[in-house]
N, C-alpha and C positions, 0 to 999 in steps of 0.2 A: 109423752114421747117428745123428744127434743131432736131437732134437725140441725146437723152440723155440717157445714161445707168447708173443706180444708184440703191442703196439700202443701208439702214442702219441696217437692221435686221441681226445681226451676220455676215454680210459680211465684207470683209477687205477694205471697201471703206473709213472708218474713221481710218486713221493711226495716231498714236501718237508716237512721239519720246520722250524717257525718259530724254534726255538732249541734249545739243548742240553738245556734243561729239559723233562722229559717230563711235567710236570704233577703228579708225585707229591710227597709230603711234606705237612707240616702246612699248613692253609689260611692264606693271608696276609691281613693286615688290608686293609680297604677302602682304595683309593687316596686318597680324600678324607681319611680318618682319618690315613693315613700322612703326607700332605702337611701336614695341620694339626698333627700331633705334631712333625714336623720343624720347621715354622715356629715353633711354641711354644718348642721347645728353642733355636732360633736367637735368638728375641726375648729369652729369659731370659739367654742367654750375653752377647748384645750389651748388654743392660740392666745386667748385673752389671759388665761391664768399663767401661761408660760411667759408672756410679755411682762406681766406684773412681777413674776419671780425673777426674771432677768433684770428688771429695773431695780429690784431690791438687792440683787447680787452686785449690780453696778454701783449702787449707793454704798454698799459695804466695801467694795474695792476702792471707791473714791476716798472714803474715810480712812481706810488703811494707808492709801497713798499720801493723804494729808499728814497723817501721823509720821510716816516714814520720811517723806521728802521735806516737810516744813516744820512741823512741831518739834520733832526730836532734834534736828540740826539747830533750830532756833534756840531750843533749850540749852544745847551744848554751847552755842555762841554766847548766850546770855550768862552762862556760868563763867565762861572765859572773860567776858567783859567785867563781870562782878569781881573776879580775881584780880584783874588789872586795876579796878577801882580801889580795892582794898590795899594793894601794894602802893598805889599813888598816895592814898591817905596816910599810910604808914610813913612814907618818905616825907610827906608834908609835915607831919608831926615831928620827925627828926630834924627837919630843916628849921623848925621853930625853936628848937633847943640848940642845935649846932648849925647856925646859918653859914658858916664858912666851909663846910665839908662837902658841898656840892650835892646835897640831898634834894634841893629844890629842882635842880636840873634833871635829876633822875625821875622825880615825880612828874615833871613836865613831859618827859619822853613817854612815860607810861600813859599819861592822859592823851598824848598825841596818838599813840597806838590804839587807845580805846576809841577815839574819834574816827580813826580810819576804819576800824571794824564796824562801827555803827554806820558809816557811810556805805560800806559794802552791803550791809543787811537791808538798808532802806529800799532799794529797787526790787528786792525779792518779796516784799510784804505789801505789794499793791492790792492784793486780794484781802488783806486783813487790816483795815483802816485803824482799828483800835490799837493794834500792836505797833503799827507805823507811827501813830500819834505819840505812843509811849516812848518810842525811840527818838522822835523829834524833841520831845520834852527832856529826854535824858541828854541829848546832844547840847541843848541850850544850857542845862544845868551844869554839864561838864565844863562848858565855856566859862560860865560864871564862877565855878569852883577854881578853875586854873587862873583866873584874874583876881581872885579875892586876896586881900592883904591879911596880915596876922589877926587883926581884930574881926574880920568878916569870915575867917576860915571855918569856924565852928558852925556858924549859921548856914554857910554854903554846903558844908558836909552833911548837915541834917537834911536839907532839901534834896541833896543828891541821893542819900540813902532812901528817902521817901519815893523818889522816882524809880529807883531800882526795885523797891518792894512792889510798886505799882506794876512795873513790867513783869515781875515774877508772878504776881497775882493774875494778870491778864493771860500770861502764858499758861498757867495752871487751868484757868477757865477754858482756854482753847483746847487744851488736852482733854478736859472733861466733856466738852461739847462733842468733840470728834469721837471720843470713846462711847458716849451715849448714842450718837448717831450710828456708829458701827454696830453696837449691840442691838439697837432697834432694827436696823437693816437685816442683821443676821436672824433675828427672831421672825421678822416679816418674811424673809426668804424661806425659813424653815416651815412656817405655817403654809405658805403658798405651795411649796413642794409637797407637803402632806396633803393639801387640798387637791393637788394635781393627781397624786396617787389614788386618793379616795374617789375622785371623779372618774378616773380611768377604770377602777374596779366597779363603780356604780354603772358606768356606761357599758361595761362588759356584761353585767347582770341584766341591764335593760335591753341590750341587744339580744341576749339569749331569750329573755322573756318575750320580746316582740317577735322573734323568730318562732317561738313556741306558739304564740297566739295567732300570728298571721299565716304561718306555713304549716307547722307540725300538726295542729288539730285538724284543719281542713284536709291536709294530706292523709292523716290517719283515717279520717272518714272516707276519703276516696279509696284508699287502699282496702279498707274493710269492705266497702261496697264492691270493689273488684274481686275480692276474695269470695264474697257471697255469690257474685255472678259466676266465678269459676267453679264454685260448688253447686251451681244450678239453682241458686236462690236469687230472687229479685231484691234489690235494695234501693231505697229512696235516698239519693245523695242531696243533702242540703247545699244550696249555693252560698257558701260562706267563704270568708277570707278575701284576699285581693282579687281584682277583676280577672287575672289570669287563671286562678284556681276556680273562680265562679264559672268561667267559660268552659273549663274542663268538666266541672260537675254538670253543667247544662248539657254538654255533649254526651256525657254518660247517660243522663236521664233520657235524652232524645234517642240514643241508641237502644236503651231498654224498651222504650215505647215501641220502636220499630220491631225489635225482637219479639215483644209480646204480641204485636199484631201478626207477625209472621207465624208465631207459634199457634195463635188461634186459627189462622188460615190452614196451617198444616194439620192441626187437630180436626178441623172440619173436613178437610180432604181425606184424612185417614179414617175418620168416622164413616164417611160415605163409602169409601172403598171397602172398609171392613164390613159394613152392612151388606154391600153387594156381594161380598165373599161369603158371609155367614149364611145367607139365604140358600145358595146352592149347596153349601156344605151340609146344612141341616137336612136338605132333601136327600143328599147322597147318604148321610148317616142313617136317616130313617129307612131308606131303601135297603141298605146293607143289613140293618137290624131286622127288617121285615123278611128278607131272604133267609137270614140265619134262623128265624123262627120256624122255617120249613112249612109255612102256611100254603105256599104255592108248589110244594113238592119236596121230596127228600133230597138231601145233598150228600154227595160222596165226600170222603175225607179231603181230597184235594180242593174241591169247591169251597168247603167250609174253611179251610186254611186261608184261601185267597180272600174270602169275604171278611174273615177276622182281621187279616192284615189291612184291608181297605178300611174297615170300621175303626181300627186302632189308629191308623194314620190320619183319618178324618178327624178323630177325636183330638189327637195331638195338635193338628193344625187349628182346630177350633179353639183349643186352650191357648195356643200362641197368639191368635188374633184377639182373644179376650184379654190377654195380658197387655198387648199393645194398646187396646182400648182403655184399660184401667190406667196405664202409664200416662197416656195423653189426657185422660180425665183428671188425673192428679195434677198434671202440669197446668191445665186450664182451670183448675179449681171448680170443676163441675161434678165431682164425685160426691154423692150425698151420703150422710151418715144419720141413721135413726137410732139414737142412743136410748137404751132401755135396760132395766134389770134382766139379766140372763142367768139361767141355771146352767152351770158347766156340765152337770151330769147328763142332762137331756141333749145338749149339744154334742157331747162325745158319743152318745149312742147313734146319733145321725151320722157322725164321722165314721164310725165303725162300719155301718151299712154301706157308705159310699165307697170305702176303700177295700172292702172284703175281696171282691173279684180281682182287683189289681194286685193286692198283696199275695193272693194265692198263686199267681203266676211265678213267683220266686220262692214260694213256700214260706213267706214271712208271716209273722203274727203281730197284731196290734194289741198291746196290753194297756188298759186305761185304769187309772186309780184316782179317785176323787176323795180327798180328806177334809173337805169343808162343805158346810151347808149354806154358806153365804153366796150371794149372787154377785155378778160382776156387771159393771156399767159399760155396755158396749152395744154395737150394732150386731145383731145375731148373724146376719149374712157375712159381714166383714170379719167377724171373729171366726166363723167357719172357714172363710177364705184363708185367714192367717194360719189356722191349724192345718188346712189342706195343703198349703204351700210347704209347710215344715215337714209334714208327713211324706209328701211327694219327694222332697229333697232327701229325706232319710231313706225312702224306698229306693231311690236312684243309686245311692252310694253305699248302702248297707249290703252285706253279702246275703246270698240265698240261705234259707233255713235259719234266719236270725229273727230277732224280735225287735219291735219298735215300741218304746215305752212313752206313755203320756201320763204325767203326774200333775195334779191340781191341788194346791194347798193355800192356806191363809198366809199372807206375808205382812210385813210392817207397813207397806204402802198400798196394798191392794191384794188381789188374787194372783198368786204365782202359777204360771204354766211352765212345764218343763217337757220338752220333747227330746228323747235320746235314742240314738241308734248305736249299733255295735260294729260300725265299719272302721275304716282306717283313720278317720278324722281329717283335719285340714292343717297344713303347716301354720305355725303360730304367726308368721309374717303375713298370712293371707286372711286371718280371721276378720279383720275389718274391711278388707277389700271385697269380700264376698257380698257385701251389702251394696256395692256399686252397680250401676246399671250395666248390663251386658257382660258382666264379669263372670267367667266360669273357670272352675279349677280343672287343670289338665290332668288326665290320668295316662301315664306312660306316653306323654307328648301328644295325646289325642284329646280334643275337646269333647266333653259329654254332650248329649243331645239336650236341646232346650234353647230358650231365648236368652237366658241369663238375667231375667227380670223378676223372677219369683221372690228372691230374698229382698231385693230393692223395694218392691211393692209391699212386701210384708212389713218391713221396717216403717215405711210411710204410713201404712194402715194402723200399726200399733201406736206410733207417736201421734198421729192425728186424733186418736181416741184417748190421749192423755197418758199413755204408758211408755215403757222402755223395753228394748230387746237387746240381747247380746248372745254371742256364741263363744263356746270354749271347748277344748278337747277334754273328754272324760276318761280317756285311756282305759279301755278301748272305746272308740266311738266318738261321736260329736254330740254335745248337749246344747240345745237352744233354749234360752230362758227369756221369758217376758212376763210382765205384769200389767194389769189393768186396774183402774180404781174400783173400789167396792161400789156396788149398786144398791145396797140396802143399809139401814142402820144396824149397828151391832147390838144384838139382843143382850 
């Protein structure tokens, strides 16, 4: 024999942890501080990368400006100076052949123009000392070329050409340096912008993940616990996440403890009141049954009718008190189960004897069929209570002169029990609600008699013994199906 103590109705037997974190470990920073710290770190990182990107863009702009404002105009001026130099050399050669034709004067004018252009360029090249030095050398060599006689002209021309080539070479190098600098800055800016985009995406993922870890999981646990509490089950809320959520979880736990204490006190109070009520009710019932037995004298029809009404009302009140006691015993986890192998056939015979007189009042018949020799693992009294509640419910809603069927057969998970009546059934939308406490189906706007606890207690008794129960319309009638595990090895 095995003793099992259980209940799901509002009792703390179903505990739910809000997360794998048990709340231990060092205290965490406030959620607001953590969010502000993460936001500050994000702003610093984004600002640093943005500053580097802007610096690279500025470098690219400076290189472009250098090419547009200095290098290209300088190259154009150098070409103009080179053209003047070639013309001056051409006239110098003509002057050597035809000295009387004024070619030397033309060459001198061209050299003078070249000197003036060089003088204009020099102040603009203070930032480029190498180019400025080339221009100074070119000026000096132009002076020497203009003063050279016929014998020195060739040598002066060679030196002047060398200076021009040196200037062109340095200008080409300046072009290349600025172009390389611009290309490098452009590549640097591209990589920094790409890094900024990737960092933004990574930060978005990290923020979502941190919200999931810090808020969503603890909140999910708290919401699940609140749903359990709303459904009448107790849930253990782990104190996880930031301090704000830990405080909420702790408040819920304290609230549950107080509710549990109040529930125990209420159960104790109701148990005492019920005990005080059951004692006089039992005496009244015994007295009514004794009078109905006519041991103290014969009764006329009117007296018997009144005594039967008293006996029936006392019995219904007794059953209502017992249901209330069972409900609060389930809530307080003080209802005991003694599980053992039970033969359904013997249990159904006892059920027939118990309901014979009640069913005869409406001309109803109870038909039982057992199609298995296997035993079920259950508490005999609790299983009898389950079947009694279902038969009582069927008797209440089934019409007179109808039958109530109980079928027992082997199922895939255990022994299947089916209780069917041939009444009107229940609207489909109410099939699950009938298992709720104090819920009763209205007939023509009038509530039926009873406490509305029978089916709620029945489901708890079935599930506490490892089974499942459900209701469905059989058309006609209502079919209640439940199963309990096997209580013996299959032969």
